[in-house]
C-alpha positions in Angstrom: 57.7 17.7 -25.0 57.8 20.1 -21.8 55.2 22.0 -24.0 52.1 19.1 -23.8 53.7 18.4 -20.2 53.6 21.9 -18.6 49.9 22.5 -20.2 49.0 19.5 -18.8 50.5 20.1 -14.8 48.3 24.0 -15.5 44.7 21.9 -16.2 45.1 19.6 -13.5 45.7 22.6 -11.1 43.4 24.0 -12.6 40.9 21.3 -12.3 42.0 20.7 -8.6 41.0 25.0 -7.6 37.9 24.3 -9.6 36.5 21.5 -7.5 38.3 22.7 -3.7 36.3 25.7 -4.9 32.8 23.8 -4.9 33.2 21.7 -2.4 34.1 25.3 -0.1 30.4 25.8 -0.7 27.9 25.5 2.2 25.0 24.0 0.8 21.6 24.4 2.8 19.8 22.5 4.5 17.7 20.2 3.3 13.7 19.7 4.8 13.6 16.3 5.4 9.8 15.6 4.0 8.2 11.7 4.4 5.3 10.2 2.9 3.3 7.6 3.6 -0.4 6.9 2.4 -3.4 9.0 2.8 -5.0 9.6 6.4 -2.1 8.3 8.3 -3.7 5.0 7.9 -3.2 1.4 6.8 -5.0 -1.7 7.0 -3.6 -4.2 8.8 -1.6 -7.1 6.6 -1.1 -4.6 3.5 2.5 -2.8 3.8 2.9 0.7 4.9 5.5 2.6 2.5 7.1 5.7 3.3 9.7 7.7 1.4 11.8 10.6 1.7 10.9 13.5 -1.0 14.0 14.6 -2.4 16.2 16.5 -1.3 17.1 18.5 -4.1 19.8 18.5 -6.3 22.1 20.5 -4.6 22.5 16.6 -2.8 22.2 14.5 -5.7 25.7 14.1 -5.8 27.2 14.6 -1.4 25.8 9.9 -1.4 22.6 11.1 1.1 22.5 7.5 3.6 19.3 6.4 5.3 18.7 5.2 8.3 15.8 3.6 9.6 14.2 2.9 13.1 10.2 1.8 12.9 8.7 1.3 16.2 7.2 -2.0 15.3 6.9 -4.2 12.8 9.6 -5.3 10.5 11.0 -4.1 7.3 10.6 -5.8 4.9 12.6 -3.5 2.1 14.4 -0.6 1.8 16.7 -0.1 4.6 19.5 2.0 3.6 17.4 3.3 0.9 15.0 6.6 0.6 11.5 4.5 0.8 10.9 1.6 3.3 8.1 -1.4 3.3 6.5 -2.4 6.4 4.9 -5.1 7.9 1.7 -4.7 9.3 0.5 -8.2 10.0 -1.1 -8.6 13.2 -0.7 -5.0 14.3 -4.3 -4.0 14.3 -5.3 -0.4 15.9 -1.3 -0.2 17.0 0.3 3.0 16.0 3.7 2.7 14.2 6.3 4.9 14.7 8.6 5.3 11.3 11.8 7.8 11.8 14.9 8.2 9.6 18.0 9.6 9.7 20.4 10.5 7.3 24.0 10.6 7.0 26.0 13.4 5.0 24.2 16.4 5.6 26.8 19.3 7.7 26.8 18.9 11.3 24.6 22.2 11.4 21.5 20.6 9.8 18.9 18.7 11.3 19.6 15.4 9.3 16.4 13.6 11.8 12.8 13.1 11.1 9.1 10.4 11.9 6.0 9.7 10.4 3.1 7.6 12.5 0.5 5.8 10.9 -2.0 3.8 12.8 -3.0 0.4 11.9 -6.7 -0.8 11.7 -9.2 -3.7 10.6 -8.3 -4.3 7.6 -12.4 -4.4 5.6 -13.5 -7.0 2.8 -12.5 -6.8 -0.4 -16.0 -6.8 -2.7 -16.7 -10.1 -3.9 -17.6 -9.7 -7.6 -21.0 -10.1 -9.1 -21.8 -13.5 -9.3 -22.4 -14.3 -13.1 -25.7 -15.6 -14.0 -26.1 -19.2 -14.4 -26.0 -20.8 -17.7 -29.7 -21.7 -18.7 -29.9 -24.9 -19.8 -30.5 -26.2 -23.1 -33.8 -26.8 -24.5 -33.8 -30.9 -25.2 -35.8 -31.5 -28.5 -37.1 -34.4 -29.3 -35.6 -35.8 -32.3 -37.3 -38.9 -33.6 -35.9 -41.3 -36.1 -38.6 -42.0 -38.8 
């Protein structure tokens, strides 16, 4: 029984030292890149979707947090995540600027990034070509004799 206790204690101490060694390593600062629509434009009424590019495997277990702020419109979904949808209803002609602040990074790291997109007039969707009208059936004369 003493041998088992000794082995378990040694294994525990070894694993704690391993964890401390891993957490003591400094993770390099990530490059925070925001992606949005092509041409940095969105049609009024469409959702402006923005996302933070993945930071890399080193950050998978750190618990990075995301805090978004926008200049106009409102966040439909995604606050607190790496991806948001912004409602652009009534914003034609305005520029929407979104900023994200990442929490959980080293204090020396830049933790803020921004993206700006212009809200343009909604283009009407092209109508589907009309189907040709059905031809009326020819009425034949059917007389009974």
